[in-house]
C-alpha positions as CSV (number, residue, x, y, z in Angstrom):
1,M,-55.5,-141.3,53.1
2,T,-53.9,-141.8,56.4
3,A,-53.8,-145.2,58.3
4,E,-54.7,-145.2,61.8
5,F,-51.9,-148.1,62.6
6,P,-49.0,-147.9,65.1
7,G,-45.6,-146.9,63.6
8,M,-44.2,-150.0,65.2
9,I,-46.0,-152.3,62.3
10,G,-43.3,-150.6,59.8
11,K,-43.9,-148.0,56.8
12,V,-44.1,-150.3,54.3
13,A,-46.8,-152.6,56.0
14,T,-48.8,-149.2,56.4
15,R,-48.4,-148.3,52.9
16,E,-49.5,-151.4,51.3
17,L,-52.3,-151.8,53.7
18,T,-53.4,-147.9,53.1
19,A,-53.1,-148.8,49.5
20,R,-55.6,-151.4,49.3
21,G,-57.9,-149.6,51.3
22,Y,-57.3,-151.1,55.1
23,T,-56.9,-147.4,57.0
24,T,-59.0,-148.3,59.9
25,F,-59.0,-151.1,62.7
26,D,-62.9,-151.7,61.6
27,S,-61.5,-152.1,57.9
28,L,-59.3,-155.2,59.3
29,T,-62.3,-156.6,60.6
30,K,-63.5,-157.4,57.3
31,V,-60.5,-159.5,56.1
32,S,-58.4,-162.5,57.5
33,A,-55.2,-162.6,58.9
34,K,-54.2,-165.3,56.2
35,T,-55.3,-162.8,53.5
36,L,-53.5,-159.8,55.1
37,L,-50.2,-161.9,55.1
38,K,-50.3,-162.1,51.1
39,I,-49.7,-158.5,50.9
40,H,-46.0,-157.6,50.2
41,G,-44.5,-155.9,53.7
42,V,-47.3,-157.5,55.9
43,G,-45.6,-160.1,58.0
44,P,-46.3,-162.0,61.2
45,K,-44.8,-159.2,63.5
46,A,-47.3,-156.7,62.0
47,I,-50.4,-159.5,61.9
48,R,-49.2,-159.7,65.5
49,I,-49.4,-156.1,66.6
50,L,-52.6,-155.2,64.6
51,G,-54.5,-158.2,66.1
52,E,-53.4,-157.0,69.5
53,E,-54.8,-154.0,69.1
54,L,-58.1,-155.1,67.5
55,A,-58.4,-157.4,70.5
56,A,-58.0,-154.3,73.1
57,Q,-60.8,-152.8,71.1
58,G,-63.1,-156.1,71.5
59,K,-62.5,-156.9,67.6
60,A,-61.2,-159.6,65.7
61,Y,-59.9,-160.2,62.0
62,A,-62.4,-162.2,60.0
63,A,-62.3,-165.9,59.9
64,D,-60.1,-167.5,57.1
């Protein structure tokens, strides 16, 4: 399974998100940033980068 996320978030973050089924920006709209931060390898920088891309697409993370 390949994710559509930018390489800037890091290989570990991409791998861990993909392993949990988060492979598209649409899939990120179903989960909160707080929940994603609990995943190994997904830190504030990845959340910020993904959040900026979501916003550019007129989307956002789910509410906490």
